[in-house]
C-alpha positions as CSV (number, residue, x, y, z in Angstrom):
1,M,78.8,117.2,126.6
2,N,77.9,114.8,123.9
3,R,77.6,111.3,125.4
4,A,79.2,109.7,122.4
5,R,82.3,111.7,122.9
6,R,82.8,110.9,126.6
7,P,84.3,107.4,126.2
8,L,86.8,108.6,123.5
9,R,87.8,111.6,125.6
10,S,88.3,109.3,128.6
11,L,90.6,107.1,126.5
12,L,92.6,110.1,125.3
13,R,93.0,111.4,128.9
14,G,94.0,107.9,130.1
15,A,96.6,107.5,127.4
16,V,98.2,110.9,128.2
17,V,98.3,109.9,131.9
18,A,99.8,106.5,130.9
19,A,102.5,108.2,128.9
20,G,103.5,110.2,131.9
21,L,103.5,107.2,134.2
22,A,105.5,105.1,131.6
23,L,108.3,107.7,131.5
24,A,108.3,108.2,135.3
25,A,108.3,104.5,136.0
26,A,111.5,103.9,134.0
27,P,114.2,106.4,135.0
28,A,116.9,106.5,132.4
29,T,120.5,107.6,132.2
30,A,122.1,109.4,129.3
31,E,123.4,106.1,128.0
32,D,120.1,104.2,127.8
33,L,117.7,107.0,126.7
34,L,117.3,107.0,123.0
35,I,115.6,110.0,121.4
36,Q,115.3,109.9,117.6
37,D,113.3,111.4,114.8
38,Y,110.9,109.0,113.1
39,D,110.6,108.7,109.4
40,T,107.8,110.4,107.4
41,N,106.7,108.7,104.3
42,P,103.4,109.8,102.8
43,A,103.9,107.5,99.7
44,A,104.1,104.4,101.9
45,V,101.0,105.3,103.8
46,N,99.1,106.0,100.6
47,A,100.1,102.5,99.3
48,L,98.8,100.9,102.4
49,M,95.5,102.8,102.2
50,A,94.8,102.0,98.5
51,P,93.1,98.6,99.1
52,I,90.6,100.1,101.6
53,Q,89.6,103.2,99.6
54,P,86.4,101.6,98.4
55,Y,85.2,101.3,102.0
56,L,85.9,104.9,102.9
57,G,84.3,108.2,102.2
58,G,80.7,107.0,101.6
59,E,77.9,109.5,102.2
60,S,76.3,107.2,104.7
61,G,77.2,104.1,106.6
62,S,80.4,102.7,107.9
63,N,82.0,99.2,108.0
64,T,83.3,97.0,110.8
65,A,84.8,93.5,110.5
66,I,86.3,91.3,113.3
67,I,88.0,87.9,112.8
68,Q,89.1,86.1,115.9
69,L,91.1,82.8,116.1
70,G,92.3,81.0,119.2
71,Q,91.1,81.2,122.7
72,G,90.0,84.0,125.0
73,N,90.1,86.8,122.5
74,N,88.1,90.0,123.0
75,A,87.5,92.8,120.5
76,N,85.4,96.0,120.5
77,A,84.9,98.5,117.7
78,G,82.8,101.7,117.9
79,I,82.2,104.2,115.1
80,S,80.5,107.5,115.3
81,G,80.3,109.3,111.9
82,T,80.0,108.2,108.3
83,G,82.1,106.4,105.7
84,S,84.6,104.9,108.2
85,L,86.2,101.4,108.5
86,A,87.3,99.5,111.6
87,L,88.9,96.1,111.1
88,I,90.4,93.7,113.7
89,H,92.1,90.4,113.0
90,Q,93.3,88.4,116.0
91,A,95.0,85.1,116.3
92,G,96.5,83.4,119.4
93,T,95.4,83.3,123.0
94,N,94.0,86.0,125.3
95,N,94.4,88.9,122.9
96,R,92.3,92.0,123.5
97,A,91.6,95.0,121.2
98,V,89.6,98.2,121.5
99,Q,89.0,100.5,118.5
100,A,87.0,103.8,118.4
101,I,86.4,106.2,115.6
102,E,84.7,109.5,116.1
103,G,84.6,111.3,112.7
104,N,84.2,110.7,109.0
105,S,86.1,108.7,106.4
106,S,88.6,107.3,108.9
107,A,90.1,103.8,109.1
108,L,91.5,101.7,112.0
109,L,93.2,98.5,111.0
110,L,94.7,95.9,113.4
111,A,96.4,92.5,112.9
112,Q,97.5,90.7,116.1
113,G,99.4,87.4,116.5
114,G,101.0,85.6,119.4
115,S,99.6,85.5,122.9
116,N,98.2,87.8,125.5
117,N,98.8,91.1,123.7
118,S,96.6,94.1,124.2
119,V,95.9,96.9,121.7
120,L,93.9,100.2,122.0
121,Q,93.3,102.4,119.0
122,A,91.4,105.6,119.1
123,S,90.9,108.3,116.6
124,R,89.0,111.6,116.8
125,G,88.7,113.6,113.6
126,D,88.1,113.1,109.8
127,N,90.2,111.3,107.2
128,N,92.5,109.6,109.6
129,F,94.2,106.2,109.2
130,Q,95.9,103.8,111.5
131,L,97.5,100.4,110.9
132,V,98.9,98.4,113.8
133,G,100.7,95.0,113.6
134,V,101.6,93.2,116.8
135,S,103.0,89.8,117.6
136,G,104.9,88.2,120.4
137,E,104.1,88.0,124.1
138,N,102.8,90.3,126.7
139,N,102.9,93.6,124.8
140,Q,100.6,96.6,125.4
141,I,100.1,99.0,122.5
142,A,98.1,102.2,122.3
143,Y,97.8,104.5,119.3
144,I,95.8,107.7,119.8
145,Q,94.9,110.3,117.1
146,D,93.3,113.7,117.7
147,G,93.0,115.9,114.6
148,N,92.2,115.6,110.9
149,S,94.1,114.0,108.0
150,L,96.4,112.0,110.3
151,A,97.9,108.7,109.2
152,G,100.5,106.3,110.4
153,V,101.7,102.7,111.0
154,L,103.0,101.0,114.2
155,D,104.9,97.8,113.5
156,V,105.4,96.0,116.8
157,R,105.8,92.5,115.6
158,D,108.1,89.9,117.1
159,S,108.2,91.7,120.4
160,K,108.1,90.7,124.0
161,N,107.1,92.4,127.3
162,S,107.1,95.9,125.7
163,T,104.8,98.9,126.0
164,V,104.2,101.3,123.1
165,L,102.2,104.5,123.3
166,A,101.9,106.7,120.2
167,I,100.1,110.0,120.3
168,Q,99.5,111.8,117.0
169,T,98.1,115.3,116.7
170,A,98.1,118.1,114.1
171,Q,101.6,119.0,115.4
172,S,102.8,115.6,114.1
173,G,102.4,116.6,110.5
174,R,100.1,114.6,108.3
175,Y,101.9,111.3,108.5
176,M,103.6,109.4,111.3
177,M,105.8,106.3,110.5
178,P,107.7,105.2,113.6
179,T,110.7,102.9,112.8
180,G,112.7,100.5,114.9
181,L,109.8,99.0,116.8
182,R,110.1,95.4,115.5
183,G,111.7,92.9,117.9
184,L,111.4,95.0,121.0
185,E,112.1,93.3,124.3
186,N,111.5,94.8,127.7
187,K,111.1,98.3,126.3
188,T,108.8,101.3,126.9
189,V,108.3,103.3,123.8
190,V,106.6,106.7,123.7
191,V,106.0,108.4,120.3
192,V,104.9,112.0,120.4
193,P,104.8,114.7,117.7
194,G,108.3,114.6,116.0
195,R,110.0,112.4,118.6
196,M,110.3,108.8,119.7
197,Y,111.6,107.8,123.2
198,V,112.8,104.2,123.8
199,L,113.5,103.3,127.5
200,P,114.4,99.9,129.0
201,K,111.9,98.4,131.5
202,R,113.5,97.8,134.8
């Protein structure tokens, strides 16, 4: 097995296990389990990607940029492939972020605000795009892609004590645009191909 692929595969396995544990840890009744389709909007994703196009698709080389403000922030970005972009911006206290790209011409973008939030992004494949926005307190976010030509946005701003896990594969279609994530409080959200589950934390 290629050593470069081991960490990303471990992240993918861990995320799948976390999804199962999140659902199992929060038993729901028919009244408090919400299952809904999420919106698909290729035009919106294309508009978000337009400013970063000059940094993608190069024949060689990739780009990373990390900006941290505040205290106790941690960030990691790892790229294996060519023509990719990883960008992290953090502000606040005790934020953590992990990004990983394995493939070509992909982009992972993160903007965090608030305090003590944690984000994991991982993408395996070519021509993928992720944008995650998080603010609030004590939120844990993971966005995992496995496939090619996948794109999506997670907007988890103004949230508190919530966990969001999004898994996107070829079965998701090309674009994933979950809605209804802003202003979460004490929620567990699991996004899988075609569906989004929102459960209360107990």
